[in-house]
C-alpha positions in Angstrom: 32.7 -37.8 33.6 30.1 -39.6 35.6 29.5 -38.6 39.2 28.9 -41.2 42.0 26.8 -40.3 45.1 28.7 -38.3 47.8 31.3 -40.7 49.3 31.6 -40.9 53.1 34.3 -38.9 55.0 37.7 -40.6 54.9 39.7 -39.0 57.8 43.5 -39.6 58.3 43.7 -42.5 60.6 47.1 -43.4 62.1 48.3 -46.8 63.0 51.1 -44.9 64.9 51.8 -41.3 65.9 55.0 -39.4 65.5 56.2 -38.1 68.9 58.9 -35.5 68.2 59.5 -33.9 71.6 59.5 -35.4 75.1 57.7 -34.1 78.2 60.6 -32.1 79.7 61.0 -30.2 76.4 57.3 -29.4 76.2 57.2 -28.4 79.8 60.0 -25.9 79.2 57.8 -24.2 76.6 54.8 -24.3 78.9 56.9 -22.7 81.7 58.0 -20.0 79.3 54.3 -19.2 78.5 53.5 -19.2 82.2 56.3 -16.7 82.8 55.0 -14.4 80.1 51.5 -14.6 81.5 52.6 -13.9 85.1 55.3 -11.2 84.4 54.2 -9.5 81.2 50.5 -10.2 81.0 47.9 -10.0 78.2 45.8 -7.0 77.3 42.1 -7.6 77.1 39.7 -5.2 75.5 36.7 -6.4 77.3 35.4 -5.2 80.6 33.5 -8.5 81.0 36.8 -10.5 80.6 38.6 -8.2 83.1 35.8 -8.7 85.7 36.0 -12.5 85.2 39.8 -12.6 85.6 39.9 -10.1 88.5 37.3 -12.0 90.4 39.3 -15.2 89.8 42.5 -13.8 91.4 44.4 -12.3 88.4 46.1 -8.9 88.7 44.1 -6.5 86.5 45.3 -3.1 85.5 42.0 -1.3 84.6 43.8 1.6 83.1 45.6 -0.4 80.5 43.5 -3.6 80.3 46.7 -5.7 81.0 46.1 -8.8 83.1 48.9 -10.8 84.7 47.8 -14.3 85.5 49.3 -16.4 88.4 50.5 -19.9 87.3 48.2 -21.6 89.8 45.2 -19.9 88.3 46.2 -20.8 84.8 46.9 -24.4 85.5 43.7 -24.8 87.5 41.6 -23.2 84.7 43.3 -25.2 81.9 42.6 -28.5 83.8 38.9 -27.9 83.3 39.1 -27.9 79.5 38.2 -31.2 77.9 40.9 -33.1 76.0 38.5 -34.4 73.4 34.9 -33.9 72.4 32.5 -34.4 69.4 31.5 -32.1 66.6 28.0 -32.6 65.2 26.8 -32.3 61.6 23.5 -31.8 59.8 23.9 -35.4 58.6 24.7 -37.5 61.7 26.9 -39.8 59.6 29.2 -36.8 59.2 29.6 -36.2 63.0 33.3 -36.0 64.0 34.6 -37.9 67.1 37.9 -36.4 68.1 40.5 -38.9 69.4 44.2 -39.6 69.5 44.3 -41.6 66.2 42.3 -39.5 63.8 42.8 -36.2 62.0 39.9 -34.5 60.2 40.7 -32.1 57.4 39.0 -29.2 55.7 39.9 -26.7 53.0 42.0 -23.7 53.9 40.3 -20.3 54.5 39.3 -17.5 54.4 40.5 -16.4 50.9 39.5 -13.1 49.4 40.1 -13.9 45.7 38.8 -16.7 43.4 40.0 -18.0 40.1 36.7 -17.9 38.0 35.9 -21.5 37.0 34.5 -20.3 33.6 36.9 -17.6 32.5 40.1 -18.2 34.6 40.1 -14.6 35.6 41.1 -13.7 39.2 38.4 -11.6 41.0 37.1 -10.9 44.5 35.0 -13.7 46.0 31.3 -13.4 46.8 28.7 -15.4 48.8 27.6 -17.1 45.6 31.2 -18.3 45.1 31.4 -19.6 48.6 28.2 -21.6 48.0 29.7 -23.2 45.0 33.0 -24.0 46.8 31.0 -25.4 49.7 29.3 -27.9 47.3 32.8 -29.0 46.2 33.9 -29.6 49.8 30.6 -31.3 50.7 31.3 -33.9 48.0 35.0 -34.5 48.6 35.6 -37.3 51.3 38.9 -35.6 52.3 36.9 -32.5 53.6 35.5 -33.6 56.9 34.1 -30.3 58.0 33.4 -26.8 56.5 35.4 -23.6 56.7 34.5 -20.4 54.8 37.1 -21.2 52.1 36.5 -17.8 50.5 34.9 -14.7 52.0 31.4 -13.5 51.2 33.0 -10.2 50.0 29.8 -8.7 48.8 28.0 -8.9 52.2 29.6 -6.1 54.1 29.7 -6.1 57.9 27.6 -9.2 58.2 29.7 -11.3 55.9 30.6 -13.8 58.6 26.9 -14.6 59.1 26.1 -14.8 55.4 29.0 -17.3 55.2 27.3 -19.5 57.7 24.1 -19.3 55.7 26.0 -20.4 52.5 27.5 -23.2 54.6 24.3 -24.6 56.0 22.5 -24.4 52.7 25.2 -26.2 50.7 26.7 -28.9 53.0 25.6 -31.5 55.5 28.9 -31.5 57.3 30.0 -29.7 60.5 30.5 -25.9 60.1 33.4 -24.0 61.6 32.7 -20.3 61.2 34.9 -17.2 61.8 32.4 -15.0 63.6 33.7 -12.2 65.9 31.7 -9.9 68.1 29.1 -10.6 70.8 26.1 -9.5 68.8 27.3 -11.4 65.7 27.9 -14.5 67.9 24.4 -14.4 69.3 23.0 -14.3 65.7 25.2 -17.3 64.8 24.0 -19.2 67.8 20.4 -18.5 66.8 21.1 -19.7 63.3 22.8 -22.9 64.7 19.8 -23.5 67.0 17.4 -23.4 64.1 19.4 -26.0 62.2 20.0 -28.2 65.3 16.3 -28.0 66.3 16.8 -26.7 69.9 19.4 -25.2 72.3 19.6 -28.6 74.0 20.4 -30.5 70.8 23.0 -27.8 69.8 24.8 -28.3 73.1 24.6 -32.2 72.8 25.8 -32.3 69.1 27.2 -28.9 68.3 26.7 -28.4 64.5 28.8 -25.2 64.8 32.3 -24.4 66.1 34.0 -21.0 65.7 37.6 -19.9 64.9 38.6 -16.8 66.9 42.0 -15.1 66.6 44.1 -13.4 69.2 46.2 -10.3 68.2 50.0 -10.7 68.5 51.7 -9.7 70.6 49.6 -10.5 73.7 46.3 -8.9 72.9 42.8 -10.5 73.1 40.4 -7.9 71.7 36.8 -7.3 72.9 35.1 -8.7 69.8 37.1 -11.9 70.0 36.7 -12.8 73.7 33.1 -11.7 74.0 32.1 -13.8 70.9 33.9 -16.7 72.5 32.0 -16.3 75.7 28.7 -16.3 73.8 29.7 -19.5 72.0 30.9 -21.1 75.2 27.7 -20.4 77.0 25.8 -22.1 74.2 28.1 -25.2 74.2 29.6 -24.2 70.8 33.3 -25.2 70.7 35.8 -22.4 70.1 39.1 -22.8 68.3 41.5 -20.0 69.4 44.2 -19.2 66.8 47.4 -17.1 67.2 49.4 -16.0 64.2 52.7 -14.6 65.5 55.0 -13.4 62.7 58.6 -13.8 63.6 60.5 -10.5 63.5 57.4 -8.2 63.5 54.6 -9.3 65.9 56.7 -11.9 67.7 60.4 -12.5 68.5 62.4 -13.5 65.5 63.2 -16.9 67.1 60.8 -19.8 66.8 60.8 -20.7 70.5 60.0 -17.1 71.4 57.2 -17.0 68.9 55.7 -20.3 70.0 55.8 -19.3 73.7 54.2 -16.0 73.0 51.5 -17.5 70.8 50.7 -20.2 73.3 50.4 -17.6 76.1 47.8 -15.8 74.0 45.7 -18.9 73.5 46.0 -20.0 77.1 44.9 -16.6 78.4 41.8 -16.6 76.2 41.0 -20.2 77.3 41.4 -19.3 81.0 38.6 -16.7 80.6 36.2 -19.3 79.1 37.0 -21.9 81.7 36.4 -19.4 84.5 33.0 -18.4 83.0 31.9 -21.8 81.7 34.0 -24.7 83.2 34.4 -27.5 80.7 33.8 -25.3 77.6 35.3 -27.2 74.6 38.3 -25.3 73.2 41.0 -26.1 70.5 44.3 -24.4 70.1 46.0 -23.3 66.9 49.3 -21.6 66.8 50.3 -20.5 63.3 53.8 -19.0 63.2 54.8 -17.2 60.1 57.8 -15.2 58.8 58.7 -11.7 57.8 60.9 -11.6 54.7 63.9 -9.5 55.9 64.4 -8.0 52.4 60.8 -7.0 51.7 58.9 -7.2 55.0 56.4 -9.5 53.2 54.4 -12.3 54.9 55.9 -15.7 54.1 54.4 -19.0 55.3 56.9 -21.5 54.0 60.6 -20.7 53.8 63.3 -23.3 53.3 64.0 -23.7 57.0 60.6 -24.4 58.4 61.5 -26.7 61.2 59.4 -28.2 64.0 56.1 -27.8 62.3 54.7 -30.4 64.8 55.4 -28.2 67.9 52.2 -26.2 67.9 50.2 -29.5 68.0 52.4 -31.0 70.7 52.2 -27.8 72.8 48.4 -27.8 72.6 48.3 -31.4 73.7 50.7 -30.6 76.6 48.1 -28.0 77.7 45.4 -30.7 77.6 43.4 -29.5 74.6 42.9 -30.7 71.0 44.9 -29.1 68.3 43.7 -27.4 65.1 47.0 -27.4 63.3 47.2 -24.4 60.9 49.8 -26.3 59.1 49.1 -26.3 55.3 49.6 -23.3 53.1 51.6 -22.3 50.1 53.3 -19.2 48.9 52.8 -20.3 45.3 50.9 -17.8 43.2 49.5 -20.4 40.7 47.8 -23.8 41.0 49.6 -27.0 40.0 53.2 -25.7 40.5 56.1 -27.6 41.9 56.2 -25.2 44.8 52.6 -25.8 45.8 53.0 -29.6 45.7 56.1 -29.5 47.9 54.7 -27.1 50.5 51.2 -28.6 50.8 52.5 -32.2 50.6 55.2 -31.8 53.3 52.7 -30.2 55.7 49.9 -32.7 55.1 52.3 -35.6 55.8 53.7 -34.1 58.9 50.3 -33.0 60.2 48.9 -36.5 59.6 51.7 -38.1 61.7 51.9 -35.6 64.5 48.4 -36.2 65.8 46.4 -33.0 65.4 42.7 -33.4 65.6 41.6 -30.8 63.0 43.5 -29.6 60.0 42.6 -26.8 57.6 44.6 -27.9 54.7 44.4 -27.3 50.9 42.6 -25.1 48.4 44.2 -21.7 48.7 47.3 -20.4 47.0 49.2 -17.0 47.0 49.7 -17.1 50.8 46.1 -18.1 51.9 44.4 -15.5 49.7 43.3 -17.1 46.4 41.0 -20.1 45.7 41.2 -22.3 42.7 38.9 -25.2 42.2 41.7 -27.1 40.4 44.0 -26.5 43.3 41.4 -28.0 45.7 41.2 -31.1 43.5 45.0 -31.4 43.3 45.1 -30.9 47.1 42.5 -33.7 47.5 44.9 -36.0 45.5 47.7 -35.1 47.8 45.5 -35.8 50.8 44.6 -39.3 49.4 48.3 -40.1 48.9 49.0 -39.2 52.6 45.9 -41.1 53.8 47.1 -44.3 52.0 50.6 -43.8 53.3 49.3 -44.0 56.9 47.6 -47.4 56.3 49.4 -50.6 57.2 50.0 -53.6 55.0 47.9 -56.7 55.8 49.7 -59.9 56.5 47.0 -62.5 56.1 47.3 -65.6 53.9 45.6 -63.9 50.9 47.8 -60.9 51.0 51.1 -62.8 51.6 50.1 -64.9 48.5 52.6 -67.7 49.3 50.5 -70.3 47.4 50.4 -68.0 44.4 54.1 -67.5 44.4 54.5 -71.3 44.5 52.1 -71.7 41.6 54.0 -69.2 39.4 57.5 -70.3 40.5 60.9 -69.0 39.5 60.9 -67.2 36.1 57.1 -67.3 35.8 54.6 -64.4 35.3 51.8 -63.3 37.6 49.7 -61.4 35.1 47.5 -64.4 34.1 47.0 -65.7 37.5 43.5 -65.5 39.0 44.9 -63.9 42.2 46.2 -61.0 40.1 42.9 -60.5 38.4 41.2 -60.5 41.7 43.5 -57.9 43.4 45.2 -55.8 40.8 42.5 -53.1 40.5 42.4 -52.7 44.3 46.2 -52.5 44.4 46.5 -49.8 41.7 44.4 -46.8 42.8 44.5 -44.2 40.0 45.8 -40.8 41.0 45.2 -37.6 39.2 48.5 -38.1 37.5 47.4 -41.4 36.0 44.4 -40.4 33.9 45.0 -42.1 30.5 45.3 -39.8 27.4 43.6 -40.7 24.2 46.8 -40.8 22.2 48.7 -42.8 24.9 50.5 -41.8 28.1 48.7 -39.7 30.7 46.7 -36.4 30.7 47.9 -33.1 32.2 46.9 -33.4 35.9 45.8 -29.7 36.1 43.3 -30.3 33.2 42.0 -33.5 34.9 41.6 -31.5 38.2 39.6 -28.8 36.4 37.4 -31.4 34.8 36.7 -33.2 38.0 35.8 -29.9 39.8 33.4 -29.0 36.9 31.7 -32.4 37.2 31.1 -32.0 40.9 29.8 -28.4 40.5 27.5 -29.6 37.7 26.3 -32.8 39.3 26.3 -32.6 43.1 23.4 -31.1 45.0 23.7 -31.5 48.8 20.6 -32.4 50.8 18.8 -29.1 51.2 17.6 -27.6 54.4 13.9 -27.8 55.1 11.7 -24.9 53.9 11.1 -23.7 57.5 14.7 -23.7 58.4 15.7 -21.7 55.2 13.0 -19.2 56.0 14.2 -18.8 59.6 17.8 -18.3 58.5 16.7 -15.7 56.0 14.7 -13.9 58.8 17.7 -14.0 61.2 20.0 -12.6 58.5 17.6 -9.8 57.7 17.5 -8.9 61.4 21.3 -9.0 61.6 21.7 -6.9 58.5 19.3 -4.3 59.9 21.1 -4.1 63.2 24.8 -4.5 62.3 24.9 -2.6 59.0 23.2 0.5 60.5 
């Protein structure tokens, strides 16, 4: 199949937003998190964080690292966090402007396995695999920014930095890394500065953001918060994510898990706002489930209510949401289960108003990447994007004169208006690829073919030679220090 030049990013743009919960409901959840922070507290593994919180008026137990935060301190610190901000990209046309009407998506991450495109075998992912996956996401207009979709599993302790290197060398879009640790974060900032051109330009148009996890229940470890502080100092946005599992690392009730998860995110954000007021932060609460029969991790049971709540809670705290919504427990690409689980989440996330959305591309509970799955997910994304668009009511679209021309019992196929508009009305989905013998082709085969065409034909704009050499030098220094 022929390959067109890389199309522009097509975000999910809402003509309306689904508001599921009113202010008193959300305030009740906020008050629950405030009570957890004041009475129970959060354990920090960083002396730097303990000093910042103690000097700001929090009650710090140095022996245990548990910090209890007064509500006034929390509300004051959270008021400094910006509601919206911009994310830069290597190609300025791919900059992301966060606002209340737009959701920007990316692939899911950070998988540890990949379905080999040539053999179909499942194996551990490598940096070379990530580079290839990145070329796919660079091309797809549904993928507005980059995540490390699969891990650079062959790069040891510095894998997170090598993942950034694979990202910058294979996409012109914004990068969101998963770097933890103060030393690692300083290397990441140095790499981002090389690509941006200067520290000032990185702060003005941050080409990098970073996803940093808390540890449920109620722990923010040293590597997480000290990396976040390095990024905040450089103006690099931080997305804090909490993953409370109901019944094991969180209460077995959804409200308890959400209140606990939000408390973790707020506590980490307070530290950043004390140290660097106005530091850009996103919140992502990703509740999951423990199967009571097996103890296994499950992301999508039958009763999976209130998927919009994490986004609404983040907005109630005054920060953008990175909704960790999509995900499937399906073990194989192209299954009924995968389509239902990814499709429901994409639709809900589009309506609820989250700003960023890691979405499709991984199966088997966020662990396995399949190129065909990514292409099928792109098709799901496009269906949702079109569903959000409104119907025009101008004279040409209402076609009253055409209806009068054809009249009762007539036929529209031969009318010039039909020839002019039919191709634009019928946008071909992956399920509508004609087969040689009639009917339509197997969508999974079409998805594999489209992925192969992109991998064979799309070459993103490369970094300059000087930039590539500098990234290589920084990686060598990081390998020497951090792998020793």
